[in-house]
N, C-alpha and C positions, 0 to 999 in steps of 0.2 A: 271290225278291221276285216275280218274274210267277205264281210257283204259290201263295203267300200273300196273292196280294189275290184269290184266288177264294176263301179263306176259307168267305165264306157258304156257297159249295154244300154243302159236310160237313153245315153244320146242316140246311138244308133239306131233303137227302135224307135225312137223321138222321133228323128233324122227322117227314115223311113215312113213311116207314119204320117206326118206332115205332107212329106211330099206327094203320098199319093189322094189324101184330101184337099191341100192345095193343086194340084192339076184339076182335079173334080169339081174342082169348084172356078179355077180361074182359065180359063179351057182358052180362051182368046189372049192371056199373057200369061200364060204357062212358066216363062224365065226366072217370073218372081218366086215361086215355088221350089222353083230347083233349087236358087240361089240360095233362097235362105235353108231347105233340104241340107244342101249340098255344105253351108255352113256345120250343122249340127252334126252331121255324119265325119267330116274332118275333127274336128273338134272328138268325136268319138273316139277316131282314128289314133285320132294325138296322144287323148289319156291310156286309149291301152298298149302303146307305145312306149310312155313315159313310166306308166304299173309295171313293164314288162322287163322294162330295162332296171343296171346293175347302180343307177346312181342314188344317193344317199338320202334316206325318208324326208330330213326338213327338203331337200329340194323337188323330192318329189311331191309336198303340199303344196310348195312356193307355183310350182306350175298346175297344178289343179286350181287353186287360187286363182291367177291371173287366169285359164279357162273359161271360168265358172264364172269370173265379175266378171269379163267381156260378152260371156250367152244373155247374163241377164239383161242388161239393157238391148239386146235384142232381141231375145222373147217380149220386154214390155212394150218398146216401141211396134212392134210387129200386131200386138193384141191391141194397140190405141189407133195402130193405121186401120184395120179393119173393123172398129168398134164392138171387141170379143167381149162378153163378160169374166175370161178365165184371166185374165189381167194379173190379178194377183198369186196366179195358181202355182207357176213355176218358180217365183222369188220363196215361194212360202215352202214349196216341196225341199229348194235347195238347203234353207235355212233351219228347218227340222232336221236334214237331216246331217248338217254339218252338228248342231246341239248335240243328238243322241250319238254323233260319233266323236262326241265331246274334244275338239280340237280349237283352242280358245284361238288361235291366231284366223283358221279357218273364218270362223262364226264372224270374228270380228271384219274381214275380208269380207264375206258375203253379205256381211248387213249395212257395209258401207256403202256397196254398190248396189242393194238394196236402195237405199234412201238417193241415192245420186240419180238412180234413175228413174222413180216417180218424181222426183222436185225436176229432173227433164221432159216428162212426160206432162204434166202441170205448165210448165214454161211452154214447151210447144206448142200443146193443145188442148188450150186453157179450157175448150168447152168442149172437150170429151164425154162422152155418152154410149150407152152404153146397148147394144143390142142383142137377143137372146136369141139363136138361131140354131139348128138341127148340130154344127159345126160344133156349136159354142157346149151344147147338151153332151155331146160324145167326147170334148177333151172334160168334160167334166166328172159324167163318166170314170175316164181313165184315169181321171187327179183321184177320185175316192177308192177307186181299185191299189193306186199305187202308195196313198195312206194309212189302208188296211194290210198291205201288205209288208206295208215298213213294220208297222205296229205290229201284226203277225210275227215278223224275221225276228225282230226286237225282244217279243215277248218268249223264243224259241231260245233266243242263245240266252238270256237274263235269268229263265229257269236251268237250260244246264247249267251255269255257273254259278246258281244259287243252292244246285247238289251237287255241285262238287266242292264249293266252299263245305255245303253240310255235311259231308263225306270227309270230308278232310278233318276238320271239328270232331267229328267223331272216331277218326281212327286216333288223329292226338287224346283223346281222353280213353281210348280203350289201349293204346301204348306204355300211358302211366300208371294206368290200371296193372297191367299185365305186369310191367316193374314193378310196380308198389307191391305186387302178391308176391314175386320171387325174392326182391330183398328181401322181405318180412317171413319167409318160408325157411323151415329148419328141417332137419333129414328126415322128422318123424313127421311133418308135414308137407310135401314138396310132393310126394304121391297126388295127394288131394289138391292142393294146388293146381297144380299140372292137368287134374281134371275140370276145374273152374274156367282155368283159360282158353280149355280147349273149347269147355260148351260158350263162351262169350264169343269166343271166335266162330264157330260157329251158328251164330244167332248173331253177329254184325255182316256176316254175307249173306245171309238168309237162306243159309245151307238147311237139307234135312240130314245131314249126315256129317260128323266132322271128325277123323281119328288123327292117331299119330303112331310112327313105325319106328322103331329103332330097329338098329341091324348089332348083331351081335360081333366079338372083337375079331372073329374070322371072315364075316361076312356073309356065310353061307345060311344062318338065319336071319329071320328079321321077325319082330316080335309086336305087338297093338299093345300100347300100354295106356293107351287111351281112349275111349270109345265114347261118341255122344250122339246120340239120336234122338230127332221127336219124338212125341208121345206116339205120336200114330205113326212112325216106320218100323217096322221092323227090321233087325241087322243078322243075318246068319252067324257074321262072325263074334266070339265071345272074346272079351278082355281077356290077354295075358295069351292070348292063341298064337304059338307060331307056325309059321311060316317059311318054304325053301325059297331063298333068293333065287336060284336058276330056274325058278317056275318064270319067273318074271324077267328077263335080261333088257326086251324094248325096253318097256318102262325105266329100269334101273339105269339102261345107257343113256335113254333121254333126259333122266333127268340131272345125270353128270355132265351133257354134252350143254342144256338148253336151261339146268337149275327149276324150270317151269314146264309142266304139262297143262296143257289147255285146251279141252275137250267139250264140245257144245253139243256135238253129236257123236254114239258111236257107231254111227254107220260110217262116219269120216277115218276111222282110226285103218293105220297101211295094215298090209296082209301081215306084216311081220309081227305086229303088236294081237295077233291071232287069240291069243293066252288068252292076254288081258284084256281082252275086248270081252271073250266067255262069262271071266269072271266076273266082268261088271253088271256082263246082263244077268248073272244068276244072281248078283246081288238088286239087282230091278232098277238100277242105274242107268239114268238118262245121260248128264251132262255130270260131266266134273274138272277142280282144278286142285293143282297139285304141286310141291313146290319140295324141294329136297332142304336134307339139314345137313349141314357141314360141319366136321372138326379139325380145322382149317382146311385142307385141302383135301379129307377124302372124307363122300359121301359117310353118315353114320343114320340116316332114317329119313324120314318124310312124313312132312302134315298136307292133307285130302280131304276136302270137300268135295260130297257128292250133291247132285239134286236128282233127286228121286220119282218129286212128282210132275215134275215140269220140263222141260228142253231149258237152258240157261244160255246165252251170250255174255262168257268171263271180260269184263273190260281189262282195257292195262292198266285201267286203276285199280284195279280188284286185284289183278297178278302182281300190282306195284305192293300193294295191300299187305297181301299175304306172302311175299316176299321179308316184310318187313317184320311181322311175328315169326315167324321159320328164322328168321335170323335171331329173334332173341329167346324163342325153346333154343337155338343151338349154342348160342352165350350161356343161357342157364345149365343146359347139361354138360358143357366143358366147364362151368365152375364148379355143379355137383363133383364130377369126375375129378379133376383138381382137389378139391377138399376131402373125397374120399383115397387117393394117393396119400397126400400129406399125414393123415390120420392112420395112415399102414406105416409110413414111415417113423411115425413120431409112436407109435405102439409096439411094433414088432420087427429084429432085426432082419436086415434082408437077405445075411448069409445064412445062418440057422434058421427063420421064418419062426423064431420062437418070441414070448409077448417077453416084451422090456420093461423096467424096474414103472414107466410111465402108466404102462396099461394097471397095472397093479394099485397103485396111488387112484386111477382114475376110477378104477371098479369100487376102491375103500372110500371118496370120496360122495359115490353114487349111492350105497350103505349107508355110508352116517345121515346122508342129506332126506334120505326116504325117508327114516327114522323107525327103521324095525329094529326090534328087540328080541330076542337078545344077540347081539354080533359077536360069531367067533370066529380068530380069526388063528390059524394053522400051518 
């Protein structure tokens, strides 16, 4: 679609080229190449105006069909009049373009125009012969270049689209895997499950480090609760190492405002982030992508990916994917916190803080299940 929105450009370029070649070859009768080129250029300007207008897409398609369906007979009759070998070229290019564009109505319209034009040439000039000259060879070269350009552009967008589809598939698979692991985790296995998820996320983004930080209740300290690095990457930060949040004011404010920090090069960081810049340099980080973890409207941590070996331009797709994973982790920690709160309400009196009978019953049942003997109750 992006390529097709520039369809007026070949008309303008072709009209100017036709004018230059036509005048150089027909100096005695310059009016004909001027008229022929003028029609092509006028068609290109008309298409440009249509594509930039606010009319509906199907109306734009109808105008494009009308213009090109009228230009094709002109091209073919012009080629027949001058006995050019490239009579088939322009219709073929238009037909291939519309097939690639995957617009059935346009393809049918252009096909009908081509068939009618070829029939007209056969009727009007049945003794049509081909004379190959320098002009034809130049046109052939131009046609080959145009077709190659079409192939390269379509290949570029096809590869890009396939890459996006593969990433979406990988994202869906990893999202399902993370969700499954969190659902199946217990209180005892929760921390190890988080470590596995952080490793999965780091590998998915092809990062060199992936870390998960959580804030304490008063938001004064933050703790690295999970840390994954590639085997060849050394990390000076240890697991469960605490750092003061006041040291990273710019970082936290940016996360609160934008929810995402995308830094492809540390040199682009503002002066207000000097502390964060020095800290990242000390960790040999070249690029970083970070998203905030929220508990309702309050930030309670962040998920960060480091690129150490090379600078990396993080795309909007990677930002979106990391936000999805960050939201899943936020929900997991919120659920864990709620479960702990429910356990406290069930086992401890909120006024005195003393254990309830339910706690004794729970410990008693655990002792029975463990099979340890003798069992003494005092």
